[in-house]
C-alpha positions as CSV (number, residue, x, y, z in Angstrom):
1,M,26.3,20.5,23.5
2,K,24.0,21.5,20.3
3,T,23.9,24.8,18.6
4,K,20.7,26.4,17.6
5,Q,21.3,25.4,13.9
6,E,22.0,21.8,14.9
7,L,18.7,21.6,16.9
8,T,16.9,23.0,14.1
9,D,18.4,20.5,11.7
10,I,17.3,17.7,14.0
11,L,13.8,19.2,14.3
12,D,13.6,19.5,10.6
13,F,14.2,15.9,10.1
14,V,12.0,14.6,13.0
15,A,9.2,16.8,12.0
16,E,9.2,15.4,8.5
17,Y,9.7,11.7,9.8
18,A,6.9,12.0,12.4
19,S,4.3,13.8,10.0
20,Y,5.0,11.1,7.4
21,L,4.3,8.3,9.8
22,L,1.0,9.9,11.2
23,G,0.0,10.6,7.5
24,S,0.6,7.0,6.7
25,G,-1.7,5.6,9.2
26,V,0.6,5.0,12.5
27,H,-1.1,5.4,15.9
28,T,0.3,8.2,18.0
29,S,2.1,6.5,20.7
30,R,4.3,4.6,18.2
31,V,5.2,7.9,16.5
32,I,6.1,9.5,19.6
33,R,8.3,6.5,20.8
34,N,10.0,6.5,17.4
35,A,10.6,10.3,17.4
36,Q,12.1,10.3,21.1
37,R,14.2,7.3,20.0
38,I,15.8,9.3,17.2
39,G,16.2,12.3,19.5
40,T,18.0,10.0,22.0
41,S,20.4,8.9,19.2
42,Q,21.2,12.7,18.5
43,G,21.5,13.5,22.1
44,V,18.4,15.7,22.4
45,D,15.1,15.4,24.2
46,I,12.0,15.4,21.7
47,Q,8.4,16.0,23.0
48,L,5.5,15.7,20.5
49,S,1.9,16.5,20.5
50,S,-0.3,15.4,17.8
51,F,-3.7,16.7,16.5
52,Q,-5.8,15.6,13.5
53,K,-4.2,17.9,11.0
54,S,-0.9,19.0,12.6
55,I,1.7,18.1,15.2
56,I,3.7,20.2,17.6
57,I,7.4,19.2,18.1
58,T,9.9,20.6,20.6
59,V,13.6,19.7,20.6
60,H,15.6,20.4,23.7
61,D,19.3,20.2,24.5
62,E,19.6,19.8,28.2
63,R,23.3,20.8,28.1
64,S,22.9,24.2,26.5
65,G,19.3,24.8,27.4
66,E,18.3,25.6,23.8
67,V,14.7,24.7,22.8
68,V,13.3,24.8,19.3
69,T,9.5,24.2,18.6
70,R,7.7,23.9,15.3
71,V,4.1,23.3,14.2
72,V,4.0,20.8,11.2
73,K,1.1,19.9,9.0
74,I,0.3,16.1,8.6
75,P,0.2,15.1,4.9
76,A,-2.6,12.8,3.6
77,L,-0.6,9.8,2.4
78,P,-1.6,6.1,1.3
79,I,-1.3,3.7,4.1
80,S,1.5,1.3,3.7
81,F,2.1,-1.2,6.6
82,E,5.5,-2.2,5.0
83,R,6.8,1.4,4.8
84,N,5.6,2.1,8.4
85,S,7.6,-0.9,9.6
86,D,10.7,0.1,7.8
87,L,10.5,3.6,9.1
88,S,10.0,2.3,12.7
89,A,13.1,0.1,12.2
90,L,15.0,3.1,11.2
91,S,14.5,4.6,14.7
92,W,15.9,1.5,16.2
93,D,19.0,1.5,13.7
94,A,19.5,5.1,14.7
95,V,20.2,4.1,18.4
96,D,21.9,0.8,17.8
97,E,24.2,2.0,15.1
98,H,24.7,5.5,16.5
99,L,23.7,7.0,13.1
100,S,24.6,10.6,12.3
101,L,21.8,12.9,11.1
102,T,23.1,12.8,7.7
103,D,23.0,8.9,7.7
104,L,19.4,9.2,9.0
105,R,18.4,11.5,6.2
106,D,20.0,9.2,3.6
107,R,18.4,6.2,4.9
108,Y,15.0,7.8,5.2
109,G,15.2,9.1,1.7
110,E,15.9,5.6,0.5
111,L,12.9,4.2,2.4
112,I,10.4,6.7,1.1
113,A,11.7,6.4,-2.4
114,K,10.9,2.7,-2.6
115,P,8.3,1.9,-5.1
116,R,4.9,1.0,-3.8
117,M,2.9,-2.0,-4.7
118,D,1.6,-2.2,-8.3
119,P,-1.9,-0.5,-8.3
120,I,-3.1,-3.4,-10.6
121,F,-1.8,-6.0,-8.1
122,V,-3.6,-4.1,-5.4
123,L,-6.7,-4.0,-7.3
124,L,-6.8,-7.6,-7.7
125,T,-6.2,-8.6,-4.3
126,V,-8.7,-6.2,-2.9
127,G,-11.2,-7.8,-5.3
128,L,-10.4,-11.3,-4.1
129,A,-10.6,-10.1,-0.5
130,N,-14.0,-8.5,-0.8
131,A,-15.2,-11.6,-2.8
132,S,-14.1,-13.6,0.2
133,F,-16.3,-11.5,2.3
134,C,-19.2,-12.3,0.1
135,R,-18.5,-16.0,0.4
136,L,-18.0,-15.8,4.2
137,F,-21.5,-14.1,4.6
138,G,-23.3,-17.0,2.7
139,G,-23.0,-15.8,-0.9
140,D,-23.0,-18.5,-3.6
141,W,-20.3,-18.6,-6.2
142,T,-22.2,-16.5,-8.8
143,A,-22.6,-13.7,-6.2
144,V,-18.8,-14.2,-5.2
145,G,-18.0,-13.5,-9.0
146,I,-20.3,-10.6,-9.3
147,V,-18.8,-9.0,-6.0
148,F,-15.2,-9.5,-7.3
149,T,-16.1,-7.7,-10.5
150,S,-18.1,-4.8,-8.7
151,T,-15.1,-4.3,-6.4
152,L,-12.7,-4.0,-9.2
153,V,-15.0,-1.2,-10.6
154,G,-15.5,0.5,-7.3
155,F,-11.8,0.2,-6.2
156,S,-10.3,1.4,-9.5
157,A,-12.7,4.4,-9.5
158,R,-11.4,5.2,-6.0
159,Q,-7.8,4.9,-7.2
160,R,-8.6,7.3,-10.1
161,M,-10.3,10.0,-7.9
162,Q,-7.7,9.9,-5.3
163,A,-5.1,10.3,-8.1
164,H,-7.0,13.5,-9.1
165,A,-7.3,14.8,-5.4
166,V,-11.1,14.5,-5.4
167,N,-12.6,15.1,-1.8
168,H,-12.4,11.9,0.1
169,F,-15.8,11.9,1.4
170,L,-17.0,12.2,-2.2
171,V,-14.6,9.5,-3.3
172,F,-16.3,7.1,-0.6
173,I,-19.8,8.0,-1.8
174,L,-19.2,7.5,-5.5
175,S,-17.1,4.4,-4.9
176,A,-19.8,2.7,-2.8
177,F,-22.5,3.8,-5.2
178,L,-20.5,2.3,-8.3
179,A,-19.5,-1.0,-6.5
180,S,-23.2,-1.6,-5.3
181,L,-24.8,-0.6,-8.4
182,C,-22.6,-3.1,-10.3
183,A,-23.5,-5.7,-7.6
184,S,-27.1,-5.1,-8.3
185,S,-26.8,-6.8,-11.6
186,A,-26.9,-10.1,-9.3
187,L,-30.6,-9.4,-9.2
188,G,-30.9,-10.7,-12.9
189,F,-29.5,-14.1,-11.8
190,D,-30.6,-16.8,-9.6
191,C,-28.1,-16.1,-6.7
192,T,-27.8,-14.6,-3.3
193,A,-28.2,-11.1,-4.8
194,E,-28.9,-9.4,-1.2
195,V,-25.6,-10.6,0.1
196,A,-23.8,-9.5,-3.1
197,I,-25.2,-5.9,-2.7
198,A,-24.6,-5.7,0.9
199,T,-21.0,-6.9,0.8
200,S,-19.8,-5.1,-2.4
201,P,-18.8,-1.8,-0.6
202,L,-17.0,-3.5,2.3
203,F,-13.6,-2.8,0.8
204,L,-14.3,0.8,1.7
205,V,-14.5,0.2,5.5
206,P,-12.0,2.5,7.2
207,G,-10.5,-0.1,9.5
208,V,-7.2,1.6,10.0
209,P,-8.6,4.9,11.5
210,L,-11.1,2.8,13.6
211,I,-8.3,0.8,15.1
212,N,-5.9,3.8,15.4
213,G,-8.7,5.9,17.0
214,V,-9.3,3.3,19.8
215,I,-5.5,2.7,20.4
216,D,-5.0,6.4,20.8
217,I,-8.0,6.8,23.2
218,V,-6.7,3.7,25.4
219,E,-3.2,5.2,25.4
220,G,-4.4,8.6,26.6
221,H,-4.3,10.6,23.3
222,I,-8.0,11.4,23.6
223,L,-8.2,14.4,21.1
224,I,-6.6,12.7,18.2
225,G,-8.3,9.4,19.0
226,C,-11.8,11.0,18.9
227,S,-10.9,12.9,15.8
228,R,-9.9,9.6,14.0
229,L,-13.0,7.9,15.2
230,I,-15.2,10.8,14.0
231,N,-13.6,10.8,10.6
232,A,-14.1,7.1,10.4
233,L,-17.7,7.5,11.3
234,L,-18.1,10.1,8.5
235,L,-16.6,7.8,6.1
236,I,-19.0,5.0,7.2
237,V,-21.9,7.3,6.6
238,C,-20.6,8.3,3.1
239,I,-20.6,4.5,2.4
240,A,-24.1,4.2,3.6
241,V,-25.1,7.2,1.5
242,G,-23.6,5.6,-1.7
243,L,-25.2,2.2,-0.9
244,S,-28.6,3.8,-0.2
245,A,-28.6,5.5,-3.6
246,T,-28.3,2.1,-5.3
247,L,-31.0,0.7,-3.1
248,M,-33.3,3.5,-4.0
249,I,-32.8,2.6,-7.7
250,V,-33.2,-1.2,-7.5
251,K,-35.6,-1.2,-4.5
252,N,-38.5,-2.5,-6.7
253,S,-36.4,-5.6,-7.7
254,L,-35.5,-6.4,-4.1
255,L,-39.2,-6.4,-3.0
């Protein structure tokens, strides 16, 4: 039988855990399963409802009848598949190893304190990936090199703006504009300049919100699924606005 304070402590941890997962790009059903798994390990029932900016969590002890509910804000966090996988594994460890709440907090703290990938390494790999898109869509090697350089410029600008908490819609517009503007230098070379310009902002495509939105709708979480798809659509519009600004500048060279 849990006391009110024990339920509150469990709720505090689960709220932090679930909001971190949702903010890191995990689809809703997975977060609910993980949270309920942790609740099972602590001998309580957990119900969770998710919205675009917040979640409602209820912890219920069937033996005592005590119920605690809280509304928690979802933070905006960088997407990390490795960290999301580790945190999901923690929910299984809680059940398999019968971890106490203190042990859960300690392991959770260790996982979120792990250093993220080096930003320079991420920058280079994103540049190579986007350059590969250029080659995949028929770009020649000169265009591939230009797209690689343009991606470095656009993505580094995105990293800097995100570090200064610039509005993410403005981040996407400016990043798309800078990347495509740099890629427009391909017009001065004998290469597939159109492919270079078109593929230069592809690193901004919001794949995770699009995938999560579809998964949420299919699994019955209609509200947050639609919210994620609308947010992704707005980001795609921002990419189009940034690319259009470049096309307005270099349109005479394309004709």
